[in-house]
C-alpha positions in Angstrom: 120.7 64.6 95.4 122.8 64.9 98.0 122.5 68.3 100.5 125.8 69.4 99.4 127.5 71.9 96.4 129.2 69.4 94.9 128.0 68.0 91.7 126.9 64.2 91.5 127.6 62.2 88.8 123.9 61.5 88.4 122.8 64.8 88.4 125.3 65.6 85.1 123.5 63.1 83.6 119.9 64.8 84.5 121.2 68.0 83.1 122.5 66.0 79.8 119.4 64.6 79.2 117.4 67.7 79.5 119.4 69.2 77.0 120.2 72.6 78.9 121.6 75.7 76.6 125.2 76.2 77.1 126.2 79.1 78.9 126.8 82.2 77.0 129.2 85.2 77.8 127.2 88.5 77.6 127.9 92.2 78.0 124.1 93.0 79.5 124.3 93.4 82.9 121.0 93.8 83.6 119.2 94.6 86.8 116.7 91.7 88.2 113.2 91.6 90.0 111.4 89.0 91.2 107.4 89.8 91.7 106.5 86.8 93.9 102.7 86.1 94.7 100.8 83.9 97.0 98.1 81.3 96.2 97.6 82.8 93.0 94.9 80.8 90.7 96.3 80.9 87.3 92.3 80.9 86.0 91.9 84.1 87.7 94.2 86.5 85.6 92.5 87.7 82.8 95.5 87.7 79.9 94.6 83.8 80.3 91.2 83.9 79.7 89.6 84.8 83.5 86.0 86.1 82.5 85.3 87.7 86.5 88.2 89.7 86.9 90.4 91.8 84.8 94.3 92.4 85.6 95.9 94.9 83.3 98.9 95.2 84.8 99.9 91.4 84.9 98.5 91.3 81.1 101.2 93.7 80.6 103.7 91.9 81.8 102.7 88.8 79.5 102.3 91.2 76.4 106.1 92.4 76.9 107.5 89.2 77.5 107.2 85.3 77.3 104.2 83.5 79.6 105.4 79.9 80.2 101.5 78.0 80.2 102.8 75.0 81.8 105.3 76.0 84.7 105.0 73.5 87.7 105.7 74.6 90.8 107.7 71.8 93.1 106.5 72.4 96.6 102.1 72.7 96.7 102.3 74.9 100.1 104.2 78.3 100.4 107.4 77.6 103.0 108.1 74.2 100.7 107.8 75.9 97.3 109.8 78.8 98.3 112.5 77.3 100.0 113.0 74.9 97.3 113.4 77.7 94.9 116.0 79.4 96.9 118.4 75.9 97.7 117.2 74.3 94.1 116.5 71.3 96.1 113.4 69.3 96.1 110.7 69.1 98.3 111.8 65.4 98.8 115.7 66.2 99.3 114.6 68.8 102.1 111.7 66.6 103.8 109.6 69.8 103.3 106.2 68.8 102.2 103.8 71.2 103.8 103.8 74.3 105.8 105.1 73.7 109.7 107.6 71.6 108.5 111.7 71.9 109.1 112.2 74.1 111.1 115.6 75.1 109.4 117.4 74.3 106.4 120.6 72.4 106.5 123.4 74.3 108.2 126.1 75.2 104.6 122.9 74.7 102.2 123.6 76.8 98.7 121.1 79.4 98.2 121.3 81.0 94.8 121.3 84.5 96.0 124.8 83.8 97.1 125.9 82.7 93.6 124.4 85.9 92.8 126.6 87.9 95.2 129.5 86.3 93.8 128.5 87.7 90.5 128.6 90.9 92.0 125.0 91.5 92.2 123.6 93.6 95.0 121.0 91.2 96.7 117.4 92.1 98.4 114.5 90.7 100.1 111.4 92.1 100.9 108.0 91.0 101.9 106.7 88.1 103.0 109.0 85.7 104.5 108.8 81.5 104.3 112.2 80.9 104.1 114.0 79.0 107.0 117.1 79.9 107.3 118.0 79.0 110.9 118.8 80.8 113.7 117.0 83.5 116.2 117.5 86.5 114.1 116.0 85.9 110.9 116.9 88.6 109.2 120.7 88.3 109.8 120.1 84.9 109.0 118.9 85.7 105.4 121.7 87.8 104.9 124.7 85.7 106.5 123.0 82.3 105.1 120.5 83.2 102.0 123.0 85.7 100.4 120.9 89.2 100.6 122.6 92.5 101.7 119.2 94.0 102.1 116.5 92.6 104.0 112.9 93.6 105.2 110.9 90.5 105.7 107.2 89.8 108.3 105.1 87.2 108.4 102.5 86.4 105.6 98.7 88.1 106.8 97.2 85.0 107.8 100.2 84.0 110.4 100.5 87.7 111.1 96.9 88.1 112.1 97.2 84.7 114.9 100.0 86.0 116.5 98.9 89.4 116.7 95.8 88.0 118.4 98.3 85.7 120.9 100.0 88.1 121.6 103.6 86.8 120.0 104.3 89.5 117.5 106.3 92.3 119.2 107.0 95.8 117.6 110.6 94.3 116.9 108.8 92.9 113.8 109.1 95.0 110.9 105.5 95.4 109.7 104.4 95.3 113.2 106.8 98.2 114.0 105.6 100.1 111.3 102.0 100.4 112.3 102.8 101.2 115.9 105.4 104.2 114.7 102.2 105.8 113.0 99.4 104.9 115.6 97.6 102.6 113.3 99.0 99.0 115.4 95.3 99.2 117.4 93.6 99.4 113.9 95.5 96.3 112.8 94.1 94.2 115.9 90.7 95.2 116.0 90.4 95.1 112.4 91.3 90.9 112.1 88.3 89.3 110.2 87.1 92.3 108.8 87.3 94.5 105.8 91.0 96.9 106.1 90.3 100.6 106.5 94.0 101.3 106.1 95.4 103.2 103.7 97.0 101.5 100.8 100.4 101.8 101.9 99.7 100.8 105.5 97.7 97.6 104.5 100.7 95.2 104.1 100.5 94.2 100.7 101.0 98.2 99.8 103.9 98.2 102.8 105.6 96.3 100.7 105.4 98.0 97.5 105.8 101.1 99.2 109.0 99.5 101.1 110.2 98.7 97.2 109.7 102.0 95.7 111.6 103.6 98.6 114.6 101.0 98.0 114.2 101.8 94.2 114.4 105.5 94.8 117.5 105.5 97.1 119.5 102.8 95.5 122.9 104.4 94.5 125.4 101.5 94.5 127.3 100.9 90.9 126.5 97.1 90.7 122.9 95.8 89.5 120.3 94.7 91.6 118.3 91.3 92.3 115.1 92.2 93.9 113.0 89.4 95.7 109.4 90.9 96.0 107.3 89.0 98.3 103.8 89.6 98.1 101.1 88.0 100.8 98.5 88.9 98.5 95.6 87.4 97.0 96.2 84.2 99.9 93.0 85.2 102.0 91.6 86.4 103.9 90.0 88.5 101.1 90.3 91.9 103.6 91.5 94.2 101.2 89.9 97.9 101.5 86.0 98.0 100.5 87.1 100.2 97.3 88.4 96.8 95.7 85.2 94.3 96.5 83.3 95.4 93.6 82.5 91.7 92.4 79.4 89.9 92.7 79.2 86.4 93.8 76.2 86.2 91.2 79.1 86.7 88.8 81.7 83.8 89.6 81.9 80.4 88.0 80.8 78.5 91.4 82.2 74.8 92.1 83.3 71.9 89.4 82.4 68.6 90.3 85.0 65.3 89.4 83.0 63.2 86.6 84.5 59.8 87.3 86.7 59.1 89.8 87.2 59.2 93.8 90.0 61.4 95.0 92.3 59.3 97.4 91.6 60.6 100.7 95.7 61.4 101.6 95.9 63.2 97.9 93.4 66.2 99.6 93.6 65.4 103.0 95.0 69.4 103.1 92.2 70.5 101.0 88.9 71.9 102.4 85.2 70.0 100.6 82.6 72.4 100.4 78.9 71.1 99.2 77.3 75.0 99.0 77.7 77.0 95.9 77.0 80.1 97.7 79.9 79.9 100.3 81.6 79.3 97.0 81.3 82.1 95.1 81.7 84.3 97.8 84.9 83.2 98.5 85.5 83.4 94.7 84.5 87.2 94.7 86.5 88.0 97.7 89.4 86.2 96.0 89.1 88.6 92.8 88.7 91.6 95.3 92.9 90.5 96.6 93.8 90.2 92.9 92.6 93.5 92.3 94.6 95.0 95.1 98.0 93.0 93.7 97.5 93.6 90.3 97.8 97.6 91.3 100.8 97.1 93.1 102.7 95.3 90.1 101.5 99.0 88.4 103.2 100.9 91.0 106.3 98.6 90.9 106.5 98.7 87.0 106.0 102.7 87.1 108.5 103.4 89.3 111.4 101.2 87.3 110.0 103.6 84.4 110.1 106.6 86.7 113.6 105.8 87.6 114.8 104.9 84.1 115.5 101.4 85.2 112.8 99.7 83.5 114.9 99.2 80.0 117.7 97.2 82.0 115.7 95.2 84.4 114.2 91.6 84.0 111.0 91.1 85.8 109.7 87.7 87.0 106.1 87.3 87.8 105.1 84.3 89.5 103.3 82.4 92.5 104.8 80.1 94.7 101.9 77.9 93.9 98.4 78.2 93.2 95.0 77.4 94.8 91.7 75.5 94.7 89.0 77.8 94.5 86.2 75.5 94.4 87.6 73.1 92.1 86.1 69.8 92.4 84.3 71.7 95.5 87.5 72.0 97.8 89.3 75.0 98.9 93.4 75.4 99.9 96.3 74.1 98.1 98.7 71.0 98.9 97.4 68.8 96.5 98.6 67.6 92.7 95.9 69.2 90.5 96.6 71.5 87.9 94.9 74.4 89.7 97.7 74.1 92.5 100.6 73.0 90.7 100.5 76.0 87.6 102.4 78.9 89.3 101.4 81.2 85.9 105.2 82.3 85.0 105.6 85.1 83.1 109.1 86.7 82.4 109.7 90.3 81.0 112.6 92.4 79.6 111.1 94.1 76.5 114.8 95.1 75.5 116.3 91.9 75.0 113.5 89.0 75.0 111.0 88.0 73.2 107.2 89.6 73.4 103.6 88.6 73.7 104.8 84.4 73.1 103.4 81.4 75.2 105.7 78.6 76.0 103.9 75.1 75.8 106.7 72.8 76.9 106.8 72.7 80.7 109.2 74.5 83.0 109.8 74.1 86.7 110.1 77.0 88.9 113.5 76.0 90.1 114.6 76.5 86.4 115.0 80.4 87.3 117.8 79.3 89.2 120.2 78.9 86.4 118.2 81.5 84.4 119.1 84.0 86.8 122.7 82.8 87.0 123.3 82.8 82.9 122.4 85.8 82.4 124.3 87.6 85.6 127.2 86.1 84.4 128.0 84.3 87.5 130.7 81.8 88.1 130.7 78.5 86.1 131.1 76.0 89.2 127.4 77.9 90.3 125.6 76.8 87.1 126.7 73.6 88.1 125.8 73.1 91.8 122.3 72.6 90.4 122.2 71.5 87.1 118.6 70.2 87.2 117.8 74.0 86.7 117.5 74.4 83.1 117.8 77.9 81.3 114.9 79.2 80.4 116.7 81.6 78.1 116.0 79.3 74.6 112.3 80.5 75.5 113.2 84.1 76.4 115.8 85.1 73.8 114.6 83.3 70.2 110.5 81.7 71.6 112.0 78.5 71.4 111.7 75.4 73.7 114.2 74.8 76.4 115.0 71.2 76.4 112.9 70.3 79.6 110.7 67.2 78.9 108.7 66.9 82.0 108.4 69.0 84.8 107.4 67.3 88.6 105.7 68.4 91.6 105.2 66.6 95.0 103.5 66.5 98.0 104.1 63.5 100.5 103.1 60.2 99.7 102.3 61.6 95.7 103.8 62.7 92.6 103.0 64.5 89.9 105.0 64.7 86.3 103.9 66.3 83.2 105.0 66.5 79.8 102.7 69.9 79.0 99.8 67.5 77.7 99.0 65.0 80.3 99.5 65.1 83.8 100.3 61.8 85.8 99.6 61.9 89.8 101.4 58.6 91.3 101.0 57.3 94.7 100.5 54.2 96.9 96.8 54.2 96.1 96.5 56.7 93.1 97.6 56.6 89.4 95.4 59.2 88.1 96.0 60.8 84.4 94.2 64.1 83.1 95.0 65.7 79.5 95.6 69.0 80.6 94.5 70.8 77.3 91.3 69.2 76.9 90.3 68.6 80.7 92.3 71.6 82.7 90.2 71.1 85.4 91.2 67.5 86.0 88.0 66.2 86.0 87.6 63.1 84.0 90.3 60.4 84.6 91.9 58.5 81.7 94.7 56.4 82.8 92.5 53.1 81.9 92.7 54.2 78.4 96.1 55.5 78.1 97.9 52.2 79.4 101.0 53.8 77.3 101.1 57.8 78.7 101.0 56.7 82.5 103.9 54.1 81.8 105.9 56.3 80.2 105.2 59.3 83.1 106.2 56.4 85.9 109.3 55.4 84.3 110.1 59.5 83.9 109.1 59.4 87.2 111.3 56.5 88.5 114.1 58.3 86.9 113.3 61.6 88.4 114.1 60.2 92.1 116.7 57.7 91.1 118.7 60.8 89.7 117.5 63.4 92.7 117.5 60.6 95.7 114.8 59.0 97.6 112.4 60.7 99.4 113.3 62.0 102.9 110.4 61.7 105.6 108.6 65.0 106.9 110.7 66.6 109.8 114.2 65.7 108.8 115.6 68.8 110.2 
C-alpha cells in the first residue's frame, strides 16, 4: 500500500473480497467516544470470565452493547497500534513494529480524525499520546496534521517517570504543569517506584478523567463531538493508590507453560521470561489493582455523559491498544503474537441504536473502527474509500450479523499472525505455529502438524494480504 490518499486497485479488490457493507445515509449525528486503555489483558475483565477481579463498569458497557470476542490489534506495542489506527496503515506499511521506531509519520499522511472534521465533527484528544505527528510542538502537530480541534496530551506513566527522574520534562508538559500548579510535583517525583498518595484526580489517569469531565461540562459546540480519551492504565507500574490494592497473590492464576513446542527466539525477544511463581502472582495482583482504578474511571465518564444528557446519543467504544503477557508462557510484556497480546477486548455501545448484550465471534480488526465511525458520521464518500481495508462493523452493531471479514491480521518485525476466529497461524522465517484459539486460548499446544490444510489456507491468506497491502518496510523507515 502506498502512503497516499489515492485508492489503489489492489485495495479496491481487497475491500470487495471482504464484502464490506455499503454506506447508508443516516439521519442521526451521534457523539463518538473512544475510551482506549493500555496493555489490558482480556482475561482480566470479569464479563469475559475473570475470576480474580471484578470490572462492573466495563461489564456494563458490554451488557449494553456488542463485544467483538475475536478482535485483533494490528500493532503489538503502544506506538505501532495507535499509529496504525490513526492512519489506517498497517505496521508494515510504516516500518513501525515496536516502540522507539519511526520518529514521525510520513508527511501528508491521511488520518481519520481529519475526515471526521470534514463530516462537521468537533474532534478532541485527551490523555496519553504515542502518536508520531512530527514537529517540535506535538500538541500543535496533533491539531494541524492529525485533525484534532482540541488537544490535551502527555506521556504514559513509565516514560513520564523516566524523564522526570532524568530531569528531561519541564512544566510545559501538560500533566507536569498541572502537578506543579497544585504543588504536587515533588510528591510525584518522590513516589516513583512506590504506591501513589496523590488524590484520584491528581494521579495521571484520574487527571485524564477529570479533564474529560471538564471537556464534557464546557462543551457548547452545536456539532457532535468525537473524543478520543487515552488512558495509561492498566500499564505498569502497579502504583495506583493503596485503596485499590485489595488483591491477594494467593488468588492469582499464576504462570502457564507451553506443552509441545519451543518459541522461536525472535518471536519472544521483546518479552521477559520469569520462572518464579511468586513473582508472577505478585505482578498479577498489582495488575488487578490497576484495572480496578481503570474501571472506576470508566464509571465516572459514563455517569458524566448521563448527567449531561449525552449518553443516549453517544457511541462509546472501549478497547485496549493491545494486550499483555501476564505470566502466560512464563512471560511478561508484549511485542509478540499470542492471543493474550493480539486481542484488544473491543466493546461498542450505543443502546439507543445498536444491539445489546451481543457477542460477535468472527474476527475484526481495530482498524475496522475507522470506516465504522466515518460511516456513522456521514463522512464524504471519498473518505471511506481511502482505507477500504477498514471494514465497517455496522452489520454487527445494528443487526448482530458478521461483518464480512473472514481473516484478521497482526504483525511484528519478521512475523505475522492470521486468524479466522478459531485458528491462529503465526508464521515467520523460523516459525509455523498453529493454535486452536477456542480450545487452547493460552496458545500452549502447537497443532500445525495435524492440520496442514488450515496452515495452507491461512498461509495463502497471509500471502494475499501482503500482495494487496504492500511488502513489509524495514524498521525506522521515517
